[in-house]
C-alpha positions, 0 to 999 in steps of 0.5 A: 372790252371784256374783263379778260381782254385787261389782264395780261395772261400768265404763265408758269413753268414747273419742275419737280427735282427728282428725275424720275419725278411723280411726274416729272421723267416718266414715260409716256403712253398714248392710247395705242400704247406707243412709248412718245416720250417723257414728261419734260414738265408743266406748265399752267397759264392763267387768262386763260386757265390752261394746264397741260405736261410738257413732252419731250420726245426724240426730236419734237417737244409738244403739249399734252392738255391734262383733259386728254390724260388717261392714267398717271402710275409707272408711265403717264398712259394719254387718251388720245393718239399723238402724231406729232412724236415718232415712237422711241425705244428704253434707252431713248427714254434714259438719254431724255430724262439724264438731258432733262435733268442737265437741263434741270440743273442749269436752270439751278446754277444760273442765279 
């Protein structure tokens, strides 16, 4: 038994308190420049170590490993094609940002 087998996996999901933030709420484009969603949160895990963006699309949420992030500016540009998500429109981005912000507010209010 290795030491990594005896340690439990630890995960944390991180949120920003502004919308859009430095990452939270930003549009995510795949390598074909298709708008596929927004960043909902950041997930980090230990044992095994991994970090990923959680992307919220029209009808799906999925993780994207940070290694697939090409650049972060006004949008998050990925270096790969994402087949899990359909392309979305600008009005979908606004709706998704509102949904994520409402979710965060409900998390904070539930304390």
